[in-house]
C-alpha positions in Angstrom: 0.0 0.0 0.0 1.8 3.2 -1.2 -0.1 5.3 1.4 2.0 3.6 4.1 5.2 4.9 2.4 6.1 8.4 3.6 8.3 10.4 1.3 10.1 13.6 2.4 10.7 16.3 -0.3 13.1 18.9 1.3 13.2 22.3 -0.3 10.8 21.1 -3.0 9.6 24.5 -4.1 6.8 23.8 -6.7 8.2 20.5 -8.0 5.4 18.6 -9.8 6.9 15.3 -8.7 5.5 15.9 -5.2 2.0 15.8 -6.7 2.8 12.8 -8.9 3.9 10.8 -5.8 0.6 11.9 -4.0 -1.5 11.0 -7.1 0.1 7.5 -7.1 -1.0 7.0 -3.5 2.1 7.9 -1.5 2.1 10.1 1.6 4.3 13.2 1.0 5.8 15.9 3.2 7.7 18.9 1.9 9.7 21.6 3.8 10.5 24.9 2.3 11.4 28.3 3.8 9.7 30.3 1.1 5.9 30.7 1.6 5.3 31.4 -2.1 7.0 28.2 -3.1 4.7 26.2 -0.8 1.7 28.0 -2.1 2.7 27.1 -5.6 3.2 23.5 -4.5 -0.3 23.4 -3.1 -1.6 24.7 -6.4 -0.1 21.7 -8.2 -2.6 19.5 -6.3 -5.2 19.9 -9.0 -7.6 17.5 -7.4 -7.9 19.7 -4.4 -9.8 22.8 -3.5 -8.7 25.4 -0.9 -11.1 23.7 1.5 -9.0 20.5 1.3 -6.2 22.2 3.2 -6.0 23.2 6.9 -3.3 25.4 8.3 -1.6 25.4 11.7 1.0 27.9 13.0 3.6 27.4 15.7 7.3 28.2 16.4 7.9 30.3 13.3 6.4 27.5 11.2 3.3 27.2 9.1 2.0 23.7 8.5 -0.5 22.9 5.7 -2.3 19.6 5.9 -4.3 18.0 3.2 -7.7 16.5 4.2 -6.6 13.1 2.8 -4.0 12.9 5.6 -1.3 12.1 2.9 0.2 15.5 2.3 1.9 17.9 4.7 3.7 21.0 3.7 5.9 22.9 6.2 6.8 26.5 5.6 9.9 26.9 7.7 13.6 26.2 8.1 14.6 22.7 6.9 17.5 22.8 9.4 15.3 23.3 12.4 14.9 20.3 14.6 11.4 18.8 14.3 10.9 15.9 16.7 7.6 14.9 15.1 9.5 14.0 11.9 12.3 11.8 13.5 12.3 8.4 11.9 9.1 9.1 9.9 10.2 8.8 6.3 10.8 5.6 4.2 12.2 7.7 1.3 13.6 11.1 0.5 13.2 12.8 -2.9 15.9 15.5 -3.2 15.8 17.4 -6.5 18.6 19.9 -6.4 18.2 20.8 -2.8 21.6 19.5 -1.6 23.2 20.9 -4.7 22.0 24.4 -3.8 23.6 24.3 -0.4 27.0 25.8 0.3 29.4 23.5 2.1 28.9 25.1 5.5 25.2 24.1 5.5 25.5 20.6 4.2 26.5 18.8 7.4 23.5 20.2 9.3 21.1 19.5 6.4 22.4 15.9 6.0 22.2 15.3 9.7 18.6 16.5 9.8 17.7 14.3 6.8 19.3 11.3 8.5 17.3 12.0 11.7 14.0 12.0 9.6 14.8 8.9 7.5 14.1 5.4 8.8 16.9 2.9 9.0 17.1 1.3 5.5 15.2 4.3 4.0 16.2 5.4 0.5 17.3 8.8 -0.8 16.9 9.5 -4.5 18.9 12.6 -5.2 19.3 14.7 -8.3 22.1 17.2 -8.7 24.1 19.1 -11.3 27.5 17.9 -12.6 29.5 20.4 -14.6 31.9 19.3 -17.3 34.7 21.2 -15.7 33.8 19.8 -12.2 37.3 20.0 -10.6 37.7 23.6 -11.6 34.3 24.8 -10.4 33.6 22.5 -7.4 33.2 25.4 -5.1 31.3 27.6 -7.5 27.5 27.7 -7.2 24.7 27.4 -6.6 24.1 25.1 -8.3 27.2 23.3 -7.1 28.8 20.6 -9.2 28.6 17.3 -7.4 29.7 13.7 -7.9 28.9 10.7 -5.7 32.2 11.1 -3.8 31.1 14.7 -2.8 27.8 13.4 -1.6 29.5 10.7 0.5 31.9 13.0 2.4 31.6 12.6 6.2 30.3 16.1 6.4 27.6 15.3 3.9 25.6 12.1 3.5 28.6 9.7 4.1 28.3 9.6 7.9 24.7 8.2 7.9 24.1 6.8 4.4 25.5 4.0 2.2 26.0 4.9 -1.5 24.1 2.4 -3.7 24.2 3.6 -7.2 25.1 6.4 -9.6 22.4 6.7 -12.3 24.4 9.0 -14.5 22.6 11.6 -16.6 18.8 11.3 -15.8 17.7 13.8 -18.4 19.2 16.5 -20.6 19.5 20.1 -19.6 19.5 23.2 -21.8 22.5 24.6 -20.0 25.7 23.9 -21.9 28.4 22.0 -20.0 26.1 20.8 -17.3 24.3 17.4 -16.7 21.4 16.5 -14.3 22.6 13.3 -12.5 20.9 10.9 -10.2 22.2 9.1 -7.1 20.6 6.5 -4.8 21.7 6.1 -1.1 20.4 4.0 1.8 20.2 5.0 5.5 22.6 3.0 7.6 
């Protein structure tokens, strides 16, 4: 039963994949600091009316909950500790979130994602890889990333096992840049 599978979508913005997961029966949660991004994400739920959403506010956070019980959108800091999310997620869908973060924020972000992901949970992560990777590794966002960068101890390496590099997952219109996919499992 997909509704028993909880997927976290950090910094999702208005990514249509969140709605696709929901429409396939999965339970989804997204966290984004930008209220307008979460509002656009709610609009992607074409099957829903405004009445299908309830809002709660607490601790500098706004939480939108869908009446189905399968979608929760949090407007707030993704690095903030949220005890109610610890060990909740079977999977994480990260489309370019990690790749937008400067190195000084990655450790905190990855630690938080590890807290929220169940043991054995899977991360599917997409990021950019620039053709001149070694020359521009510290230039971004978006930052150029390879599997070895994802698995540094100050990134996902401390809490996740690298399973597979998927290579280019789809073409980009930006010259010299590829969209790559990576799969990791929570230790």
